[in-house]
C-alpha positions as CSV (number, residue, x, y, z in Angstrom):
1,X,32.6,-13.4,-16.1
2,X,32.2,-14.0,-12.3
3,X,34.1,-10.8,-11.4
4,X,32.0,-8.7,-13.7
5,X,28.9,-10.2,-12.4
6,X,29.9,-9.4,-8.8
7,X,30.7,-5.8,-9.7
8,X,27.3,-5.4,-11.3
9,X,25.6,-6.6,-8.2
10,X,27.7,-4.4,-6.0
11,X,27.2,-1.2,-8.0
12,X,23.6,-0.5,-6.9
13,X,24.5,-1.1,-3.2
14,X,27.4,1.4,-3.5
15,X,25.0,4.1,-4.9
16,X,22.4,3.5,-2.2
17,X,25.0,3.6,0.6
18,X,25.9,7.1,-0.6
19,X,22.3,8.1,0.2
20,X,22.5,6.5,3.7
21,X,20.2,3.7,2.5
22,X,20.8,0.1,1.8
23,X,18.5,-2.4,0.0
24,X,19.1,-6.0,0.8
25,X,17.2,-8.5,-1.3
26,X,15.8,-11.4,0.7
27,X,16.0,-15.1,0.0
28,X,12.3,-16.1,-0.2
29,X,10.7,-19.6,-0.6
30,X,8.2,-18.6,-3.3
31,X,8.0,-16.0,-6.1
32,X,4.9,-13.9,-6.6
33,X,3.8,-10.3,-7.4
34,X,4.0,-9.0,-3.9
35,X,1.7,-6.0,-3.5
36,X,0.5,-6.6,0.1
37,X,3.0,-5.8,2.9
38,X,2.5,-5.3,6.6
39,X,5.4,-4.8,9.0
40,X,4.7,-5.3,12.7
41,X,8.2,-4.5,14.1
42,X,11.9,-5.0,13.2
43,X,11.5,-8.8,13.5
44,X,8.0,-9.5,12.2
45,X,6.7,-8.8,8.7
46,X,4.1,-10.3,6.3
47,X,3.8,-10.1,2.5
48,X,1.0,-11.2,0.2
49,X,0.6,-11.4,-3.5
50,X,-0.6,-13.4,-6.5
51,X,-1.4,-17.0,-6.5
52,X,-2.8,-16.9,-3.0
53,X,0.7,-16.3,-1.7
54,X,1.5,-15.3,1.8
55,X,5.1,-15.1,3.3
56,X,6.2,-14.3,6.8
57,X,9.4,-13.6,8.7
58,X,9.7,-13.5,12.5
59,X,13.5,-13.0,12.7
60,X,14.1,-9.8,10.8
61,X,14.4,-11.4,7.4
62,X,17.0,-14.1,8.3
63,X,14.4,-16.6,7.1
64,X,11.0,-16.3,5.3
65,X,8.4,-19.0,5.4
66,X,5.6,-19.8,3.0
67,X,2.3,-19.6,4.8
68,X,0.1,-19.3,1.7
69,X,-3.7,-19.9,2.0
70,X,-4.5,-23.5,0.9
71,X,-6.8,-23.7,-2.2
72,X,-6.4,-20.0,-3.0
73,X,-4.1,-20.3,-6.0
74,X,-6.5,-18.3,-8.2
75,X,-6.7,-15.4,-5.8
76,X,-4.6,-12.2,-5.7
77,X,-4.0,-10.9,-2.2
78,X,-3.3,-7.3,-2.9
79,X,-3.4,-6.2,0.7
80,X,-2.5,-7.8,4.1
81,X,-3.0,-6.5,7.7
82,X,-0.8,-8.1,10.3
83,X,-1.2,-7.6,14.1
84,X,1.6,-9.8,15.4
85,X,3.5,-12.9,14.5
86,X,0.3,-15.0,14.7
87,X,-2.6,-12.9,13.4
88,X,-3.1,-11.5,10.0
89,X,-5.9,-10.8,7.4
90,X,-5.5,-11.0,3.6
91,X,-7.7,-9.3,1.1
92,X,-8.6,-11.0,-2.2
93,X,-9.6,-8.4,-4.8
94,X,-11.9,-9.7,-7.5
95,X,-15.1,-11.8,-7.8
96,X,-15.4,-13.8,-5.8
97,X,-13.5,-11.5,-3.5
98,X,-12.5,-13.4,-0.4
99,X,-10.8,-12.3,2.8
100,X,-9.0,-14.8,5.0
101,X,-7.7,-14.6,8.6
102,X,-5.2,-16.6,10.5
103,X,-4.6,-16.6,14.3
104,X,-1.9,-19.3,14.4
105,X,0.8,-17.8,12.2
106,X,-0.5,-19.0,8.9
107,X,-0.8,-22.7,9.8
108,X,-4.5,-22.5,9.2
109,X,-6.7,-19.9,7.6
110,X,-10.5,-19.3,7.7
111,X,-12.6,-17.4,5.2
112,X,-14.1,-14.4,6.9
113,X,-15.7,-12.6,3.9
114,X,-16.8,-13.3,0.4
115,X,-18.4,-11.1,-2.3
116,X,-19.5,-12.7,-5.6
117,X,-20.8,-9.5,-7.3
118,X,-19.5,-9.7,-10.8
119,X,-18.1,-6.1,-10.6
120,X,-16.5,-6.3,-7.2
121,X,-12.9,-5.2,-7.1
122,X,-11.3,-4.4,-3.7
123,X,-8.4,-2.0,-3.6
124,X,-7.2,-1.6,0.0
125,X,-7.8,-2.4,3.6
126,X,-6.8,-0.7,6.9
127,X,-7.4,-0.9,10.7
128,X,-7.6,1.6,13.5
129,X,-6.9,-1.0,16.1
130,X,-7.1,-4.8,16.6
131,X,-10.9,-4.8,16.4
132,X,-12.0,-2.0,14.0
133,X,-11.1,-2.0,10.3
134,X,-12.3,-1.0,6.8
135,X,-11.8,-2.0,3.2
136,X,-13.1,-0.5,0.0
137,X,-13.4,-1.3,-3.7
138,X,-14.1,0.4,-7.0
139,X,-17.5,2.0,-7.6
140,X,-20.5,-0.2,-8.4
141,X,-23.9,1.2,-9.3
142,X,-22.4,4.7,-8.9
143,X,-20.9,4.3,-5.4
144,X,-17.7,2.9,-3.9
145,X,-18.0,-0.5,-2.2
146,X,-17.1,-0.2,1.5
147,X,-17.1,-2.9,4.2
148,X,-16.2,-2.6,7.9
149,X,-15.4,-4.9,10.8
150,X,-15.7,-4.4,14.5
151,X,-14.5,-7.8,15.6
152,X,-11.0,-8.0,14.3
153,X,-12.0,-9.1,10.8
154,X,-13.9,-12.2,11.9
155,X,-17.0,-10.7,10.1
156,X,-17.4,-7.8,7.7
157,X,-20.5,-5.7,7.0
158,X,-21.3,-3.7,3.9
159,X,-22.1,0.0,4.3
160,X,-25.2,0.9,2.3
161,X,-23.8,2.1,-1.0
162,X,-26.6,4.7,-1.3
163,X,-25.2,6.4,1.8
164,X,-21.9,7.0,0.1
165,X,-21.1,10.0,-2.2
166,X,-22.0,9.4,-5.8
167,X,-19.1,8.3,-8.0
168,X,-18.7,9.2,-11.7
169,X,-18.5,6.3,-14.1
170,X,-15.2,4.4,-13.8
171,X,-14.1,5.9,-10.4
172,X,-12.0,3.6,-8.3
173,X,-8.7,3.0,-6.6
174,X,-5.6,1.1,-7.5
175,X,-4.9,-2.2,-5.8
176,X,-1.2,-1.5,-6.3
177,X,0.2,-1.5,-2.7
178,X,-2.8,-1.7,-0.3
179,X,-2.2,2.0,0.6
180,X,-4.7,4.0,-1.4
181,X,-6.7,3.8,1.9
182,X,-5.1,4.9,5.1
183,X,-6.5,5.1,8.7
184,X,-5.5,7.4,11.5
185,X,-6.4,7.8,15.2
186,X,-9.5,6.0,16.3
187,X,-12.0,6.7,13.5
188,X,-10.5,8.7,10.6
189,X,-9.9,7.3,7.1
190,X,-8.8,8.7,3.8
191,X,-9.2,7.0,0.3
192,X,-7.3,8.2,-2.7
193,X,-8.7,7.5,-6.1
194,X,-7.8,7.6,-9.8
195,X,-9.4,8.9,-12.9
196,X,-11.5,10.8,-13.8
197,X,-11.0,13.3,-10.9
198,X,-8.4,11.8,-8.6
199,X,-10.6,12.6,-5.6
200,X,-9.9,12.0,-1.9
201,X,-12.7,10.6,0.3
202,X,-12.5,11.3,4.0
203,X,-14.5,9.9,6.9
204,X,-14.1,10.7,10.6
205,X,-16.6,8.2,11.8
206,X,-15.2,4.9,10.5
207,X,-16.8,5.2,7.1
208,X,-20.4,6.0,7.9
209,X,-20.3,9.6,6.5
210,X,-17.9,11.1,4.0
211,X,-16.6,14.3,2.5
212,X,-15.0,14.4,-0.9
213,X,-12.4,16.8,-2.6
214,X,-11.1,16.8,-6.1
215,X,-7.3,17.1,-6.5
216,X,-5.0,18.4,-9.1
217,X,-3.4,15.0,-9.5
218,X,-6.2,14.0,-12.0
219,X,-5.1,12.6,-15.3
220,X,-7.1,11.9,-18.5
221,X,-6.3,8.2,-18.6
222,X,-7.8,5.5,-16.3
223,X,-4.2,4.3,-15.6
224,X,-3.4,7.5,-13.6
225,X,-4.3,9.3,-10.4
226,X,-3.6,8.8,-6.7
227,X,-2.1,5.4,-5.8
228,X,-1.1,5.8,-2.2
229,X,-1.4,8.2,0.8
230,X,-0.2,8.3,4.3
231,X,-0.6,10.7,7.3
232,X,1.5,11.5,10.3
233,X,-1.2,13.6,12.0
234,X,-4.8,14.5,11.6
235,X,-3.7,17.3,9.3
236,X,-0.4,16.4,7.6
237,X,-0.4,13.8,4.8
238,X,1.3,13.0,1.5
239,X,-0.2,11.4,-1.6
240,X,1.7,9.9,-4.5
241,X,0.8,8.4,-7.9
242,X,1.1,9.2,-11.6
243,X,0.4,6.9,-14.5
244,X,1.7,3.3,-14.3
245,X,1.8,3.1,-18.1
246,X,4.3,6.0,-18.2
247,X,6.3,5.2,-15.0
248,X,9.1,7.7,-15.6
249,X,6.8,10.7,-15.9
250,X,7.3,13.0,-12.9
251,X,4.4,15.3,-13.4
252,X,1.4,15.3,-11.0
253,X,2.8,12.4,-9.0
254,X,3.0,13.8,-5.4
255,X,1.0,16.2,-3.3
256,X,1.0,17.4,0.3
257,X,-1.9,18.4,2.6
258,X,-1.6,20.4,5.8
259,X,-5.3,20.6,6.5
260,X,-6.4,17.0,6.8
261,X,-7.1,16.6,3.1
262,X,-9.3,19.6,2.4
263,X,-6.6,20.9,0.0
264,X,-3.7,19.3,-1.7
265,X,-0.5,21.1,-3.0
266,X,0.9,19.2,-6.0
267,X,4.7,19.3,-6.1
268,X,6.0,21.0,-9.3
269,X,9.7,20.4,-8.6
270,X,11.9,18.1,-6.6
271,X,9.2,15.5,-6.7
272,X,9.7,11.7,-6.9
273,X,11.3,10.5,-10.1
274,X,8.3,8.9,-11.8
275,X,5.1,7.0,-11.1
276,X,5.0,5.8,-7.5
277,X,2.6,3.2,-6.1
278,X,3.4,3.7,-2.5
279,X,4.5,6.3,0.0
280,X,5.5,5.3,3.5
281,X,6.6,7.4,6.6
282,X,9.7,6.4,8.5
283,X,8.6,6.5,12.2
284,X,10.0,9.2,14.4
285,X,11.9,11.0,11.6
286,X,11.2,13.5,8.8
287,X,12.0,10.8,6.3
288,X,9.6,9.3,3.8
289,X,10.1,6.6,1.1
290,X,8.2,6.5,-2.2
291,X,8.5,3.5,-4.6
292,X,7.2,2.4,-7.9
293,X,8.1,0.3,-10.9
294,X,10.8,2.8,-12.0
295,X,12.5,3.2,-8.7
296,X,12.7,4.3,-5.1
297,X,13.0,7.9,-3.7
298,X,13.6,9.3,-0.3
299,X,12.6,12.6,1.3
300,X,14.3,13.8,4.4
301,X,12.2,17.0,4.8
302,X,8.7,15.6,5.2
303,X,8.0,15.2,1.5
304,X,8.9,18.6,0.3
305,X,11.9,17.4,-1.8
306,X,12.8,14.0,-3.1
307,X,15.9,12.3,-4.3
308,X,16.3,9.0,-6.2
309,X,18.2,6.2,-4.4
310,X,17.5,3.3,-6.7
311,X,16.1,2.5,-10.1
312,X,14.9,-0.9,-8.8
313,X,11.2,-1.4,-9.1
314,X,8.8,-2.1,-6.2
315,X,5.1,-1.9,-5.4
316,X,4.8,-1.7,-1.6
317,X,6.7,-0.4,1.4
318,X,6.3,-0.5,5.1
319,X,8.5,0.3,8.1
320,X,9.0,-1.4,11.4
321,X,11.2,1.3,13.0
322,X,13.1,4.4,12.2
323,X,16.0,2.2,11.1
324,X,14.5,-0.4,8.9
325,X,11.6,-1.6,6.8
326,X,10.7,-3.6,3.8
327,X,9.9,-3.2,0.1
328,X,8.1,-5.7,-2.0
329,X,7.2,-6.2,-5.7
330,X,8.3,-7.6,-8.9
331,X,8.7,-11.1,-7.4
332,X,11.0,-10.0,-4.7
333,X,11.2,-8.6,-1.1
334,X,14.0,-6.4,0.0
335,X,15.0,-5.1,3.4
336,X,15.6,-1.3,3.5
337,X,18.1,-0.2,6.1
338,X,18.5,3.6,6.9
339,X,21.7,4.9,8.4
């Protein structure tokens, strides 16, 4: 039995090595549904999830430590933004939605934002730099909920909902990986949304004014749409998604823009092999990784074609260099090594 068990464990590794990729599952001190992931560099990474859980490594995954927020067991931290080994902000999603910040590596945390509106549901958070950031939630009273910070997350200010474009009933994002919002440069941000229209919001002034486009990734069910997007320039970006209730359906699950999000070209072939909750760019390469509950895919040509490298399920992905990054989800964290 031991020999068979070892062979079963080694088989996925063999398949992934053939794709020049290795996944190495980490020994972690606490299990949770890890949907928040922020990689600072090859040594430092933070992960957040259910039950108020926050984990951190400062030695490239040799050890992970539990730095969870005290008294936050009832909260789900679906996104985390880390700036270094000491400073990070976690985002709690639902009422009361609470954000916490640490500046001492997770030894202590302070509450920096709270929203007790019964309908609040935050989906993602992003920063342009160490001071300026933005977070958003599902539509309330016909508009998305958007908050911003200019002091490194120590305080957050709500943008007047009435100044945002109107949202149809039920419009919102997916708090699946913390990447349905992405920032670029010093002031640009995109938000990818789900049903009923799978629209993309774009602001070039840190969220004060917005343009909106409808994409062909729309689906008839509220469980489908855009789940993640990422940009390598002000014009080139990739969006992924699908329907999480049908996670092996490859249709309408990836699109590319070359004009900053004005138009999106949905891939009709060679797309990722199912619903994907995250897409992440591998720095200084033409490689991208997409992951979801039904597996992991790699593109080596800037998202034009995709190949499966694993059927192991994950929610989030983030890279620290052109050689390595992390995947999280399903109660686990894995190191991804590219060769």
